[in-house]
Backbone atoms as SQL, in Angstrom:
CREATE TABLE atoms (id INTEGER PRIMARY KEY, chain TEXT, resi INTEGER, resn TEXT, atom TEXT, x REAL, y REAL, z REAL);
INSERT INTO atoms VALUES
  (1, 'A', 1, 'UNK', 'N', -18.461, -17.960, -57.076),
  (2, 'A', 1, 'UNK', 'CA', -18.328, -16.946, -56.049),
  (3, 'A', 1, 'UNK', 'C', -16.948, -16.320, -56.096),
  (4, 'A', 2, 'UNK', 'N', -16.950, -15.064, -55.911),
  (5, 'A', 2, 'UNK', 'CA', -15.675, -14.361, -55.875),
  (6, 'A', 2, 'UNK', 'C', -15.226, -14.211, -54.431),
  (7, 'A', 3, 'UNK', 'N', -13.958, -14.312, -54.252),
  (8, 'A', 3, 'UNK', 'CA', -13.389, -14.054, -52.925),
  (9, 'A', 3, 'UNK', 'C', -13.302, -12.561, -52.712),
  (10, 'A', 4, 'UNK', 'N', -13.568, -12.199, -51.473),
  (11, 'A', 4, 'UNK', 'CA', -13.425, -10.787, -51.158),
  (12, 'A', 4, 'UNK', 'C', -11.949, -10.464, -51.050),
  (13, 'A', 5, 'UNK', 'N', -11.615, -9.373, -51.656),
  (14, 'A', 5, 'UNK', 'CA', -10.223, -8.964, -51.613),
  (15, 'A', 5, 'UNK', 'C', -9.883, -8.470, -50.210),
  (16, 'A', 6, 'UNK', 'N', -8.774, -8.947, -49.696),
  (17, 'A', 6, 'UNK', 'CA', -8.340, -8.531, -48.368),
  (18, 'A', 6, 'UNK', 'C', -7.948, -7.069, -48.428),
  (19, 'A', 7, 'UNK', 'N', -8.772, -6.264, -47.840),
  (20, 'A', 7, 'UNK', 'CA', -8.469, -4.835, -47.856),
  (21, 'A', 7, 'UNK', 'C', -7.942, -4.424, -46.492),
  (22, 'A', 8, 'UNK', 'N', -7.043, -3.533, -46.525),
  (23, 'A', 8, 'UNK', 'CA', -6.517, -3.013, -45.280),
  (24, 'A', 8, 'UNK', 'C', -7.405, -1.865, -44.849),
  (25, 'A', 9, 'UNK', 'N', -8.192, -2.152, -43.860),
  (26, 'A', 9, 'UNK', 'CA', -9.094, -1.136, -43.355),
  (27, 'A', 9, 'UNK', 'C', -8.359, -0.330, -42.299),
  (28, 'A', 10, 'UNK', 'N', -8.101, 0.902, -42.615),
  (29, 'A', 10, 'UNK', 'CA', -7.409, 1.768, -41.682),
  (30, 'A', 10, 'UNK', 'C', -8.403, 2.797, -41.169),
  (31, 'A', 11, 'UNK', 'N', -8.933, 2.518, -39.983),
  (32, 'A', 11, 'UNK', 'CA', -9.945, 3.389, -39.424),
  (33, 'A', 11, 'UNK', 'C', -9.356, 4.612, -38.731),
  (34, 'A', 12, 'UNK', 'N', -8.069, 4.601, -38.476),
  (35, 'A', 12, 'UNK', 'CA', -7.448, 5.707, -37.753),
  (36, 'A', 12, 'UNK', 'C', -7.167, 6.882, -38.684),
  (37, 'A', 13, 'UNK', 'N', -7.361, 8.042, -38.159),
  (38, 'A', 13, 'UNK', 'CA', -7.011, 9.253, -38.882),
  (39, 'A', 13, 'UNK', 'C', -5.489, 9.409, -38.851),
  (40, 'A', 14, 'UNK', 'N', -4.931, 10.083, -39.791),
  (41, 'A', 14, 'UNK', 'CA', -3.465, 10.215, -39.850),
  (42, 'A', 14, 'UNK', 'C', -2.852, 10.796, -38.568),
  (43, 'A', 15, 'UNK', 'N', -3.561, 11.699, -37.903),
  (44, 'A', 15, 'UNK', 'CA', -2.978, 12.300, -36.697),
  (45, 'A', 15, 'UNK', 'C', -2.913, 11.337, -35.523),
  (46, 'A', 16, 'UNK', 'N', -3.615, 10.187, -35.634),
  (47, 'A', 16, 'UNK', 'CA', -3.588, 9.203, -34.554),
  (48, 'A', 16, 'UNK', 'C', -2.611, 8.065, -34.827),
  (49, 'A', 17, 'UNK', 'N', -1.979, 8.078, -35.950),
  (50, 'A', 17, 'UNK', 'CA', -0.996, 7.028, -36.246),
  (51, 'A', 17, 'UNK', 'C', 0.288, 7.337, -35.481),
  (52, 'A', 18, 'UNK', 'N', 0.877, 6.305, -34.929),
  (53, 'A', 18, 'UNK', 'CA', 2.073, 6.490, -34.118),
  (54, 'A', 18, 'UNK', 'C', 3.146, 5.540, -34.608),
  (55, 'A', 19, 'UNK', 'N', 4.337, 6.047, -34.777),
  (56, 'A', 19, 'UNK', 'CA', 5.461, 5.234, -35.215),
  (57, 'A', 19, 'UNK', 'C', 6.142, 4.656, -33.972),
  (58, 'A', 20, 'UNK', 'N', 5.830, 3.395, -33.679),
  (59, 'A', 20, 'UNK', 'CA', 6.352, 2.751, -32.472),
  (60, 'A', 20, 'UNK', 'C', 7.844, 2.435, -32.564),
  (61, 'A', 21, 'UNK', 'N', 8.428, 2.557, -33.739),
  (62, 'A', 21, 'UNK', 'CA', 9.865, 2.295, -33.863),
  (63, 'A', 21, 'UNK', 'C', 10.681, 3.371, -33.155),
  (64, 'A', 22, 'UNK', 'N', 10.071, 4.529, -32.912),
  (65, 'A', 22, 'UNK', 'CA', 10.775, 5.618, -32.236),
  (66, 'A', 22, 'UNK', 'C', 10.435, 5.693, -30.750),
  (67, 'A', 23, 'UNK', 'N', 9.642, 4.769, -30.268),
  (68, 'A', 23, 'UNK', 'CA', 9.226, 4.785, -28.862),
  (69, 'A', 23, 'UNK', 'C', 10.404, 4.436, -27.963),
  (70, 'A', 24, 'UNK', 'N', 10.393, 5.003, -26.769),
  (71, 'A', 24, 'UNK', 'CA', 11.440, 4.764, -25.793),
  (72, 'A', 24, 'UNK', 'C', 10.805, 4.098, -24.582),
  (73, 'A', 25, 'UNK', 'N', 11.300, 2.935, -24.233),
  (74, 'A', 25, 'UNK', 'CA', 10.757, 2.218, -23.092),
  (75, 'A', 25, 'UNK', 'C', 11.242, 2.846, -21.787),
  (76, 'A', 26, 'UNK', 'N', 10.325, 3.068, -20.871),
  (77, 'A', 26, 'UNK', 'CA', 10.688, 3.620, -19.572),
  (78, 'A', 26, 'UNK', 'C', 11.163, 5.058, -19.635),
  (79, 'A', 27, 'UNK', 'N', 10.615, 5.822, -20.557),
  (80, 'A', 27, 'UNK', 'CA', 11.063, 7.195, -20.779),
  (81, 'A', 27, 'UNK', 'C', 10.954, 8.053, -19.516),
  (82, 'A', 28, 'UNK', 'N', 9.898, 7.884, -18.735),
  (83, 'A', 28, 'UNK', 'CA', 9.669, 8.723, -17.564),
  (84, 'A', 28, 'UNK', 'C', 10.021, 8.021, -16.258),
  (85, 'A', 29, 'UNK', 'N', 10.561, 6.837, -16.341),
  (86, 'A', 29, 'UNK', 'CA', 10.861, 6.042, -15.154),
  (87, 'A', 29, 'UNK', 'C', 11.856, 6.755, -14.234),
  (88, 'A', 30, 'UNK', 'N', 12.944, 7.238, -14.770),
  (89, 'A', 30, 'UNK', 'CA', 13.964, 7.894, -13.942),
  (90, 'A', 30, 'UNK', 'C', 13.405, 9.120, -13.221),
  (91, 'A', 31, 'UNK', 'N', 12.590, 9.889, -13.923),
  (92, 'A', 31, 'UNK', 'CA', 11.998, 11.081, -13.312),
  (93, 'A', 31, 'UNK', 'C', 11.080, 10.680, -12.157),
  (94, 'A', 32, 'UNK', 'N', 10.304, 9.634, -12.338),
  (95, 'A', 32, 'UNK', 'CA', 9.428, 9.171, -11.264),
  (96, 'A', 32, 'UNK', 'C', 10.225, 8.729, -10.049),
  (97, 'A', 33, 'UNK', 'N', 11.328, 8.025, -10.276),
  (98, 'A', 33, 'UNK', 'CA', 12.174, 7.570, -9.177),
  (99, 'A', 33, 'UNK', 'C', 12.816, 8.764, -8.472),
  (100, 'A', 34, 'UNK', 'N', 13.302, 9.731, -9.224),
  (101, 'A', 34, 'UNK', 'CA', 13.937, 10.904, -8.628),
  (102, 'A', 34, 'UNK', 'C', 12.952, 11.724, -7.801),
  (103, 'A', 35, 'UNK', 'N', 11.716, 11.827, -8.272),
  (104, 'A', 35, 'UNK', 'CA', 10.713, 12.602, -7.555),
  (105, 'A', 35, 'UNK', 'C', 10.144, 11.839, -6.375),
  (106, 'A', 36, 'UNK', 'N', 10.452, 10.562, -6.292),
  (107, 'A', 36, 'UNK', 'CA', 9.959, 9.763, -5.179),
  (108, 'A', 36, 'UNK', 'C', 8.490, 9.427, -5.289),
  (109, 'A', 37, 'UNK', 'N', 8.027, 9.250, -6.499),
  (110, 'A', 37, 'UNK', 'CA', 6.613, 8.930, -6.700),
  (111, 'A', 37, 'UNK', 'C', 6.325, 7.511, -6.236),
  (112, 'A', 38, 'UNK', 'N', 5.275, 7.364, -5.448),
  (113, 'A', 38, 'UNK', 'CA', 4.827, 6.052, -4.999),
  (114, 'A', 38, 'UNK', 'C', 3.445, 5.811, -5.562),
  (115, 'A', 39, 'UNK', 'N', 3.242, 4.623, -6.047),
  (116, 'A', 39, 'UNK', 'CA', 1.946, 4.266, -6.600),
  (117, 'A', 39, 'UNK', 'C', 1.418, 3.083, -5.819),
  (118, 'A', 40, 'UNK', 'N', 0.203, 3.223, -5.333),
  (119, 'A', 40, 'UNK', 'CA', -0.470, 2.125, -4.636),
  (120, 'A', 40, 'UNK', 'C', -1.749, 1.827, -5.396),
  (121, 'A', 41, 'UNK', 'N', -1.957, 0.578, -5.706),
  (122, 'A', 41, 'UNK', 'CA', -3.162, 0.176, -6.428),
  (123, 'A', 41, 'UNK', 'C', -4.188, -0.297, -5.405),
  (124, 'A', 42, 'UNK', 'N', -5.341, 0.340, -5.413),
  (125, 'A', 42, 'UNK', 'CA', -6.396, 0.004, -4.475),
  (126, 'A', 42, 'UNK', 'C', -7.306, -1.061, -5.072),
  (127, 'A', 43, 'UNK', 'N', -7.794, -1.922, -4.225),
  (128, 'A', 43, 'UNK', 'CA', -8.785, -2.894, -4.649),
  (129, 'A', 43, 'UNK', 'C', -10.061, -2.128, -4.999),
  (130, 'A', 44, 'UNK', 'N', -10.870, -2.660, -5.910),
  (131, 'A', 44, 'UNK', 'CA', -12.071, -1.931, -6.349),
  (132, 'A', 44, 'UNK', 'C', -13.023, -1.551, -5.214),
  (133, 'A', 45, 'UNK', 'N', -13.207, -2.433, -4.242),
  (134, 'A', 45, 'UNK', 'CA', -14.124, -2.103, -3.143),
  (135, 'A', 45, 'UNK', 'C', -13.586, -0.973, -2.276),
  (136, 'A', 46, 'UNK', 'N', -12.275, -0.904, -2.109),
  (137, 'A', 46, 'UNK', 'CA', -11.666, 0.182, -1.334),
  (138, 'A', 46, 'UNK', 'C', -11.716, 1.477, -2.136),
  (139, 'A', 47, 'UNK', 'N', -11.410, 1.394, -3.420),
  (140, 'A', 47, 'UNK', 'CA', -11.418, 2.586, -4.271),
  (141, 'A', 47, 'UNK', 'C', -12.810, 3.201, -4.347),
  (142, 'A', 48, 'UNK', 'N', -13.850, 2.382, -4.259),
  (143, 'A', 48, 'UNK', 'CA', -15.217, 2.898, -4.330),
  (144, 'A', 48, 'UNK', 'C', -15.557, 3.771, -3.121),
  (145, 'A', 49, 'UNK', 'N', -14.834, 3.600, -2.029),
  (146, 'A', 49, 'UNK', 'CA', -15.110, 4.365, -0.818),
  (147, 'A', 49, 'UNK', 'C', -14.528, 5.778, -0.859),
  (148, 'A', 50, 'UNK', 'N', -13.649, 6.064, -1.819),
  (149, 'A', 50, 'UNK', 'CA', -12.981, 7.362, -1.884),
  (150, 'A', 50, 'UNK', 'C', -13.276, 8.035, -3.219),
  (151, 'A', 51, 'UNK', 'N', -13.464, 9.364, -3.168),
  (152, 'A', 51, 'UNK', 'CA', -13.801, 10.084, -4.397),
  (153, 'A', 51, 'UNK', 'C', -12.566, 10.456, -5.214),
  (154, 'A', 52, 'UNK', 'N', -11.421, 10.629, -4.540),
  (155, 'A', 52, 'UNK', 'CA', -10.193, 10.980, -5.254),
  (156, 'A', 52, 'UNK', 'C', -8.980, 10.661, -4.382),
  (157, 'A', 53, 'UNK', 'N', -7.790, 10.928, -4.920),
  (158, 'A', 53, 'UNK', 'CA', -6.572, 10.589, -4.187),
  (159, 'A', 53, 'UNK', 'C', -6.401, 11.446, -2.931),
  (160, 'A', 54, 'UNK', 'N', -6.923, 12.664, -2.933),
  (161, 'A', 54, 'UNK', 'CA', -6.834, 13.511, -1.738),
  (162, 'A', 54, 'UNK', 'C', -7.605, 12.886, -0.581),
  (163, 'A', 55, 'UNK', 'N', -8.743, 12.271, -0.864),
  (164, 'A', 55, 'UNK', 'CA', -9.529, 11.623, 0.188),
  (165, 'A', 55, 'UNK', 'C', -8.782, 10.422, 0.759),
  (166, 'A', 56, 'UNK', 'N', -8.082, 9.698, -0.089),
  (167, 'A', 56, 'UNK', 'CA', -7.278, 8.558, 0.374),
  (168, 'A', 56, 'UNK', 'C', -6.157, 9.057, 1.273),
  (169, 'A', 57, 'UNK', 'N', -5.484, 10.126, 0.861),
  (170, 'A', 57, 'UNK', 'CA', -4.396, 10.680, 1.663),
  (171, 'A', 57, 'UNK', 'C', -4.902, 11.178, 3.013),
  (172, 'A', 58, 'UNK', 'N', -6.055, 11.830, 3.037),
  (173, 'A', 58, 'UNK', 'CA', -6.626, 12.302, 4.310),
  (174, 'A', 58, 'UNK', 'C', -6.924, 11.138, 5.244),
  (175, 'A', 59, 'UNK', 'N', -7.500, 10.070, 4.692),
  (176, 'A', 59, 'UNK', 'CA', -7.830, 8.908, 5.516),
  (177, 'A', 59, 'UNK', 'C', -6.565, 8.261, 6.080),
  (178, 'A', 60, 'UNK', 'N', -5.542, 8.148, 5.259),
  (179, 'A', 60, 'UNK', 'CA', -4.291, 7.545, 5.730),
  (180, 'A', 60, 'UNK', 'C', -3.605, 8.418, 6.776),
  (181, 'A', 61, 'UNK', 'N', -3.659, 9.731, 6.614),
  (182, 'A', 61, 'UNK', 'CA', -3.075, 10.624, 7.624),
  (183, 'A', 61, 'UNK', 'C', -3.816, 10.497, 8.953),
  (184, 'A', 62, 'UNK', 'N', -5.142, 10.373, 8.880),
  (185, 'A', 62, 'UNK', 'CA', -5.929, 10.173, 10.100),
  (186, 'A', 62, 'UNK', 'C', -5.538, 8.880, 10.791),
  (187, 'A', 63, 'UNK', 'N', -5.370, 7.839, 10.007),
  (188, 'A', 63, 'UNK', 'CA', -4.980, 6.547, 10.554),
  (189, 'A', 63, 'UNK', 'C', -3.607, 6.621, 11.213),
  (190, 'A', 64, 'UNK', 'N', -2.670, 7.309, 10.582),
  (191, 'A', 64, 'UNK', 'CA', -1.341, 7.478, 11.175),
  (192, 'A', 64, 'UNK', 'C', -1.411, 8.255, 12.485),
  (193, 'A', 65, 'UNK', 'N', -2.267, 9.273, 12.536),
  (194, 'A', 65, 'UNK', 'CA', -2.397, 10.070, 13.753),
  (195, 'A', 65, 'UNK', 'C', -2.983, 9.220, 14.884),
  (196, 'A', 66, 'UNK', 'N', -3.998, 8.441, 14.579),
  (197, 'A', 66, 'UNK', 'CA', -4.590, 7.558, 15.599),
  (198, 'A', 66, 'UNK', 'C', -3.573, 6.519, 16.040),
  (199, 'A', 67, 'UNK', 'N', -2.823, 5.994, 15.107),
  (200, 'A', 67, 'UNK', 'CA', -1.807, 4.996, 15.422),
  (201, 'A', 67, 'UNK', 'C', -0.747, 5.573, 16.352),
  (202, 'A', 68, 'UNK', 'N', -0.318, 6.789, 16.081),
  (203, 'A', 68, 'UNK', 'CA', 0.697, 7.437, 16.921),
  (204, 'A', 68, 'UNK', 'C', 0.152, 7.696, 18.323),
  (205, 'A', 69, 'UNK', 'N', -1.082, 8.140, 18.411),
  (206, 'A', 69, 'UNK', 'CA', -1.712, 8.383, 19.719),
  (207, 'A', 69, 'UNK', 'C', -1.827, 7.090, 20.501),
  (208, 'A', 70, 'UNK', 'N', -2.251, 6.040, 19.843),
  (209, 'A', 70, 'UNK', 'CA', -2.396, 4.745, 20.497),
  (210, 'A', 70, 'UNK', 'C', -1.048, 4.205, 20.934),
  (211, 'A', 71, 'UNK', 'N', -0.038, 4.401, 20.133),
  (212, 'A', 71, 'UNK', 'CA', 1.301, 3.926, 20.479),
  (213, 'A', 71, 'UNK', 'C', 1.791, 4.593, 21.754),
  (214, 'A', 72, 'UNK', 'N', 1.501, 5.885, 21.898),
  (215, 'A', 72, 'UNK', 'CA', 1.911, 6.584, 23.120),
  (216, 'A', 72, 'UNK', 'C', 1.145, 6.071, 24.337),
  (217, 'A', 73, 'UNK', 'N', -0.125, 5.749, 24.141),
  (218, 'A', 73, 'UNK', 'CA', -0.933, 5.261, 25.259),
  (219, 'A', 73, 'UNK', 'C', -0.541, 3.863, 25.692),
  (220, 'A', 74, 'UNK', 'N', -0.109, 3.044, 24.764),
  (221, 'A', 74, 'UNK', 'CA', 0.226, 1.660, 25.088),
  (222, 'A', 74, 'UNK', 'C', 1.723, 1.442, 25.198),
  (223, 'A', 75, 'UNK', 'N', 2.480, 2.499, 25.249),
  (224, 'A', 75, 'UNK', 'CA', 3.928, 2.378, 25.368),
  (225, 'A', 75, 'UNK', 'C', 4.331, 1.810, 26.715),
  (226, 'A', 76, 'UNK', 'N', 5.599, 1.519, 26.877),
  (227, 'A', 76, 'UNK', 'CA', 6.080, 0.962, 28.134),
  (228, 'A', 76, 'UNK', 'C', 5.940, 1.974, 29.251),
  (229, 'A', 77, 'UNK', 'N', 5.553, 1.487, 30.379),
  (230, 'A', 77, 'UNK', 'CA', 5.361, 2.330, 31.553),
  (231, 'A', 77, 'UNK', 'C', 6.711, 2.735, 32.121),
  (232, 'A', 78, 'UNK', 'N', 6.711, 3.877, 32.800),
  (233, 'A', 78, 'UNK', 'CA', 7.962, 4.318, 33.435),
  (234, 'A', 78, 'UNK', 'C', 8.125, 3.678, 34.805),
  (235, 'A', 79, 'UNK', 'N', 7.061, 3.011, 35.315),
  (236, 'A', 79, 'UNK', 'CA', 7.156, 2.329, 36.614),
  (237, 'A', 79, 'UNK', 'C', 7.974, 1.056, 36.466),
  (238, 'A', 80, 'UNK', 'N', 8.730, 0.729, 37.486),
  (239, 'A', 80, 'UNK', 'CA', 9.506, -0.516, 37.412),
  (240, 'A', 80, 'UNK', 'C', 8.572, -1.721, 37.436),
  (241, 'A', 81, 'UNK', 'N', 8.937, -2.727, 36.678),
  (242, 'A', 81, 'UNK', 'CA', 8.139, -3.942, 36.626),
  (243, 'A', 81, 'UNK', 'C', 8.438, -4.794, 37.855),
  (244, 'A', 82, 'UNK', 'N', 7.413, -5.490, 38.383),
  (245, 'A', 82, 'UNK', 'CA', 7.675, -6.385, 39.528),
  (246, 'A', 82, 'UNK', 'C', 8.555, -7.536, 39.091),
  (247, 'A', 83, 'UNK', 'N', 9.364, -8.010, 40.037),
  (248, 'A', 83, 'UNK', 'CA', 10.260, -9.120, 39.739),
  (249, 'A', 83, 'UNK', 'C', 9.459, -10.392, 39.550),
  (250, 'A', 84, 'UNK', 'N', 9.898, -11.179, 38.613),
  (251, 'A', 84, 'UNK', 'CA', 9.262, -12.474, 38.402),
  (252, 'A', 84, 'UNK', 'C', 10.155, -13.545, 38.987),
  (253, 'A', 85, 'UNK', 'N', 9.522, -14.554, 39.576),
  (254, 'A', 85, 'UNK', 'CA', 10.298, -15.673, 40.123),
  (255, 'A', 85, 'UNK', 'C', 10.828, -16.512, 38.982),
  (256, 'A', 86, 'UNK', 'N', 12.002, -17.020, 39.191),
  (257, 'A', 86, 'UNK', 'CA', 12.590, -17.875, 38.169),
  (258, 'A', 86, 'UNK', 'C', 12.809, -19.269, 38.722),
  (259, 'A', 87, 'UNK', 'N', 12.688, -20.237, 37.851),
  (260, 'A', 87, 'UNK', 'CA', 12.973, -21.629, 38.215),
  (261, 'A', 87, 'UNK', 'C', 11.915, -22.238, 39.110),
  (262, 'A', 88, 'UNK', 'N', 11.859, -23.545, 39.138),
  (263, 'A', 88, 'UNK', 'CA', 10.968, -24.275, 40.043),
  (264, 'A', 88, 'UNK', 'C', 9.510, -24.205, 39.629),
  (265, 'A', 89, 'UNK', 'N', 8.701, -24.849, 40.440),
  (266, 'A', 89, 'UNK', 'CA', 7.286, -24.874, 40.207),
  (267, 'A', 89, 'UNK', 'C', 6.654, -23.631, 40.794),
  (268, 'A', 90, 'UNK', 'N', 5.788, -22.974, 40.060),
  (269, 'A', 90, 'UNK', 'CA', 5.176, -21.750, 40.533),
  (270, 'A', 90, 'UNK', 'C', 4.307, -22.013, 41.756),
  (271, 'A', 91, 'UNK', 'N', 3.682, -23.170, 41.828),
  (272, 'A', 91, 'UNK', 'CA', 2.797, -23.497, 42.961),
  (273, 'A', 91, 'UNK', 'C', 3.606, -23.733, 44.218),
  (274, 'A', 92, 'UNK', 'N', 4.869, -24.106, 44.088),
  (275, 'A', 92, 'UNK', 'CA', 5.693, -24.426, 45.259),
  (276, 'A', 92, 'UNK', 'C', 5.965, -23.196, 46.089),
  (277, 'A', 93, 'UNK', 'N', 5.998, -22.033, 45.496),
  (278, 'A', 93, 'UNK', 'CA', 6.330, -20.825, 46.219),
  (279, 'A', 93, 'UNK', 'C', 5.139, -20.136, 46.817),
  (280, 'A', 94, 'UNK', 'N', 3.952, -20.693, 46.742),
  (281, 'A', 94, 'UNK', 'CA', 2.770, -20.018, 47.258),
  (282, 'A', 94, 'UNK', 'C', 2.596, -20.191, 48.750),
  (283, 'A', 95, 'UNK', 'N', 3.280, -21.138, 49.350),
  (284, 'A', 95, 'UNK', 'CA', 3.147, -21.351, 50.784),
  (285, 'A', 95, 'UNK', 'C', 1.960, -22.217, 51.142),
  (286, 'A', 96, 'UNK', 'N', 1.318, -22.769, 50.191),
  (287, 'A', 96, 'UNK', 'CA', 0.194, -23.639, 50.478),
  (288, 'A', 96, 'UNK', 'C', 0.674, -25.066, 50.587),
  (289, 'A', 97, 'UNK', 'N', 0.129, -25.733, 51.510),
  (290, 'A', 97, 'UNK', 'CA', 0.545, -27.125, 51.752),
  (291, 'A', 97, 'UNK', 'C', 0.037, -28.067, 50.677),
  (292, 'A', 98, 'UNK', 'N', 0.634, -29.197, 50.644),
  (293, 'A', 98, 'UNK', 'CA', 0.189, -30.117, 49.635),
  (294, 'A', 98, 'UNK', 'C', 0.538, -31.519, 49.916);
């Protein structure tokens, strides 16, 4: 039996060959930081609920608006709070005998 000669099978066309020795790591990193790009990775079940990034942004803006409205409704009241008794047993100040 003859051994098969180890042939270098190059399936890529010449235009798809890339010389990685000239690659620059993090080439676009500074630009992304300067532009303030934020990337959030969605879980697959959450991503399935949205058709594109615009839909995600709309949903988050709605959530922020509801959150702001709720915050105003549950904010501190302008009425003065009643004084709380300090010290001692709370039952002692009720005036009930014992």
